[in-house]
C-alpha positions in Angstrom: 81.5 9.1 -21.5 83.1 10.0 -24.8 80.9 7.6 -26.7 77.8 9.0 -24.9 78.8 12.5 -25.8 79.2 11.5 -29.4 75.8 10.0 -29.4 74.3 13.1 -27.9 75.9 15.3 -30.5 74.9 12.9 -33.3 71.3 12.8 -32.1 71.2 16.6 -31.7 72.4 17.2 -35.2 70.0 14.6 -36.6 67.0 16.2 -34.8 68.1 19.6 -36.0 68.1 18.6 -39.7 65.1 16.3 -39.4 62.9 19.0 -38.0 63.8 21.3 -40.8 60.8 23.6 -40.8 60.7 23.9 -37.0 64.5 24.6 -37.0 64.0 27.3 -39.7 61.2 28.9 -37.7 63.2 28.9 -34.5 66.3 30.3 -36.2 64.1 33.0 -37.8 62.8 34.1 -34.5 66.2 34.1 -32.9 67.5 36.2 -35.8 64.8 38.7 -35.2 65.6 38.6 -31.5 69.3 39.3 -32.2 68.4 42.1 -34.6 66.3 43.7 -31.9 69.2 43.4 -29.5 71.5 45.0 -32.0 69.1 47.8 -32.6 69.0 48.4 -28.8 72.8 48.4 -28.6 73.1 50.9 -31.5 70.4 53.1 -30.1 72.2 53.1 -26.8 75.5 54.0 -28.6 73.8 56.8 -30.5 71.9 58.2 -27.5 75.1 58.2 -25.4 77.0 60.0 -28.2 74.2 62.6 -28.5 74.2 63.2 -24.8 78.0 63.4 -24.6 77.9 65.9 -27.5 75.4 68.0 -25.7 77.4 67.8 -22.4 80.5 68.8 -24.3 78.7 72.0 -25.4 78.0 73.0 -21.8 80.5 74.8 -19.7 80.7 77.9 -17.4 83.0 80.9 -18.0 84.6 82.9 -15.2 85.5 86.5 -16.1 88.1 88.4 -14.2 88.5 92.1 -13.6 90.7 93.9 -16.1 93.4 94.8 -13.7 93.7 91.3 -12.2 97.3 90.0 -12.4 97.7 86.9 -14.5 99.4 85.0 -11.7 96.2 85.4 -9.6 94.1 84.0 -12.4 96.5 81.1 -12.9 96.4 80.5 -9.1 92.6 80.3 -9.2 92.9 77.9 -12.2 95.3 75.7 -10.1 92.8 75.7 -7.2 89.9 74.8 -9.4 91.9 71.9 -11.0 92.1 70.4 -7.6 88.3 70.0 -7.4 87.1 66.5 -8.0 84.2 67.9 -10.1 86.3 69.6 -12.7 87.2 67.8 -15.8 89.1 70.5 -17.7 89.9 74.2 -17.6 90.9 76.5 -20.5 92.6 79.8 -19.7 91.8 82.6 -22.2 94.0 85.7 -21.7 92.9 89.2 -22.6 95.0 89.0 -25.8 93.5 85.6 -26.7 90.0 87.0 -26.0 90.7 90.0 -28.3 92.0 87.7 -31.1 88.9 85.5 -30.8 86.6 88.5 -30.8 88.1 89.9 -34.0 87.9 86.5 -35.7 84.3 86.1 -34.7 83.3 89.6 -35.9 85.6 89.8 -38.9 82.7 90.6 -41.2 81.7 93.6 -39.1 84.2 96.3 -40.0 82.4 99.0 -38.0 82.7 97.0 -34.7 86.3 96.2 -35.4 87.1 99.9 -36.1 85.4 101.0 -32.9 87.5 98.4 -31.0 90.7 99.6 -32.6 90.0 103.2 -31.5 90.0 102.2 -27.8 93.3 102.7 -26.1 93.1 99.5 -23.9 91.8 96.0 -24.5 88.3 96.1 -23.0 87.9 92.3 -22.9 88.5 90.4 -19.7 90.6 87.3 -19.2 88.5 84.2 -18.4 88.5 80.5 -17.5 86.2 78.1 -19.3 85.4 75.2 -17.0 84.0 71.8 -17.9 82.6 69.6 -15.2 82.7 65.8 -15.2 78.9 65.7 -14.7 76.3 68.4 -15.5 75.0 68.1 -11.9 78.4 69.3 -10.6 78.4 72.8 -12.0 76.4 74.1 -9.0 79.2 73.1 -6.6 81.8 74.6 -8.8 79.9 77.8 -8.9 79.6 77.7 -5.1 83.3 77.4 -4.9 83.8 80.4 -7.2 81.4 82.5 -5.1 83.6 82.0 -2.0 85.0 85.2 -0.4 88.5 84.4 -1.6 87.6 85.1 -5.3 85.0 87.8 -5.0 87.5 90.6 -5.3 88.9 89.5 -8.7 85.8 87.9 -10.4 83.5 90.1 -12.5 81.0 87.5 -13.6 80.4 83.7 -13.6 78.1 82.5 -16.5 76.6 79.7 -14.4 73.4 81.6 -13.6 72.9 82.3 -17.4 73.4 78.6 -18.2 71.7 77.2 -15.0 68.4 76.4 -16.6 70.0 74.7 -19.7 72.4 72.7 -17.4 69.6 71.5 -15.2 67.4 70.6 -18.1 70.2 68.7 -19.8 70.9 66.9 -16.5 67.3 65.8 -16.3 67.3 64.7 -19.9 70.4 62.6 -19.4 68.9 60.9 -16.3 65.5 60.3 -18.0 67.1 58.9 -21.2 69.3 56.5 -19.2 66.4 55.3 -17.0 64.1 54.8 -20.0 66.8 52.9 -21.9 67.4 50.6 -18.9 63.6 49.9 -18.5 63.1 49.4 -22.3 66.1 47.1 -22.5 64.9 45.0 -19.5 61.4 44.8 -20.8 62.5 43.7 -24.3 65.0 41.2 -22.8 62.0 39.5 -21.1 59.9 39.5 -24.3 62.9 38.2 -26.3 63.4 35.3 -23.8 59.8 34.4 -23.8 59.5 34.4 -27.6 62.6 32.4 -28.0 61.7 30.0 -25.3 58.2 29.3 -26.8 59.8 28.8 -30.2 62.2 26.2 -28.9 59.5 24.6 -26.7 57.4 24.1 -29.8 60.4 22.4 -31.5 60.8 20.1 -28.5 57.1 19.4 -28.3 57.3 17.6 -31.7 59.9 15.2 -30.1 57.9 14.4 -27.0 57.2 10.8 -28.0 60.9 10.2 -28.5 61.6 11.6 -25.0 59.0 9.2 -23.5 60.6 6.3 -25.4 64.1 7.2 -24.1 62.7 7.4 -20.6 61.1 4.0 -20.9 64.4 2.4 -22.0 66.2 3.9 -18.9 68.1 6.8 -20.5 69.3 9.4 -18.0 67.9 12.9 -17.9 71.1 14.4 -19.2 71.3 11.9 -22.0 67.7 12.9 -23.0 68.4 16.6 -22.5 71.7 16.6 -24.3 70.5 16.5 -28.0 68.1 19.4 -27.4 70.9 21.5 -25.9 73.0 20.7 -29.0 70.0 21.8 -31.1 70.0 25.0 -29.0 73.7 25.6 -29.7 73.0 25.1 -33.4 70.2 27.6 -33.3 72.5 30.1 -31.6 75.4 29.7 -34.0 73.4 29.8 -37.2 71.2 32.6 -36.1 74.3 34.7 -35.1 75.9 34.2 -38.5 72.7 35.1 -40.4 72.2 38.2 -38.2 75.7 39.5 -38.9 75.3 38.8 -42.6 72.0 40.9 -42.5 73.5 43.7 -40.5 76.5 44.3 -42.8 74.4 45.5 -45.8 71.8 47.1 -43.5 74.5 49.4 -42.0 76.2 49.9 -45.3 73.1 51.3 -47.0 71.6 53.2 -44.1 74.7 54.7 -42.6 75.2 57.4 -45.2 71.5 58.4 -45.1 71.5 59.2 -41.3 75.2 60.3 -40.9 74.2 64.0 -41.1 71.8 63.7 -38.3 74.1 62.0 -35.8 77.2 63.2 -33.9 78.7 59.7 -34.0 79.9 59.9 -37.6 79.7 56.9 -39.9 77.8 54.0 -38.3 79.1 51.6 -40.9 82.6 52.4 -39.8 81.7 51.9 -36.2 80.1 48.5 -37.1 83.2 47.4 -39.0 85.5 48.4 -36.1 83.4 46.6 -33.6 82.2 43.7 -35.8 84.2 41.0 -33.9 83.1 42.2 -30.5 79.5 42.4 -31.7 79.6 39.0 -33.3 80.9 37.3 -30.1 78.4 39.2 -27.9 75.5 38.2 -30.1 76.9 34.6 -30.2 77.0 34.6 -26.4 73.5 35.9 -26.1 72.1 33.4 -28.7 73.9 30.5 -27.2 72.6 31.3 -23.7 69.1 31.8 -25.1 69.3 28.6 -27.1 70.8 26.3 -24.5 68.9 27.7 -21.5 65.6 27.7 -23.3 66.2 24.1 -24.4 67.2 23.1 -20.9 64.0 24.6 -19.4 61.7 23.5 -22.1 62.6 19.8 -22.0 62.4 19.7 -18.2 58.6 19.5 -18.4 58.7 16.2 -20.3 61.4 14.8 -18.0 59.0 15.3 -15.1 56.0 13.7 -16.7 
């Protein structure tokens, strides 16, 4: 068995180097395949970051009547935190609201002077609520509209943000669905292109396969060298792909950094380079070996 395995590896390496042009063409196609996969991954990372950034900007604010005791507001906050839909709640007291208002309008002395002339703080205490999903704001608003809180709440900003929240939720759903369909479609195309490239390489060795069958070689012994070739295609194409990605991310990252909420893509690439390498390696090895396995089967049946 060991000797047979050595022969399979030796024949696989020999065929790989002997069919230099076909091997180069196949590796080139697999490199393009892996680059497409990487672009899909990065687009998915960027789109998720953009969507999360948009989601993070959406919340609802609950404003309480001026004379509402703070313990009642904190009690409402505690009850809200028990809801499964709530991710976080920020309590803004009347004093905090006043400080923020003055900071926001520090360039408007007339407004600040008018505010100082008032005897009491006119700003209400509030709770800023973030939901885990944009679709959950409706149920949180329904909870706030219950009879128990009607006497202390002045306004809930949900109705003002409702249209934005619903549109954002639809965008998130559509983007995820489109990304899934696009990835699935490209995965099929990628497999077919790689499969045809490897099948072309195996086609050039069809006479050798027939000779090996005539002398009584087993199917696995015949198939083995081509699987080794597929492994070589996968390993080399992965190394070349990563070598191409490094300068590509280095030169393009700074040019698009200002348009993205994800920050520096080159830094993201360096932090995840090992994971990306092994993921691309796994994909390329599966493509190479599985395509070789399927492509050679036709000649084993003849």
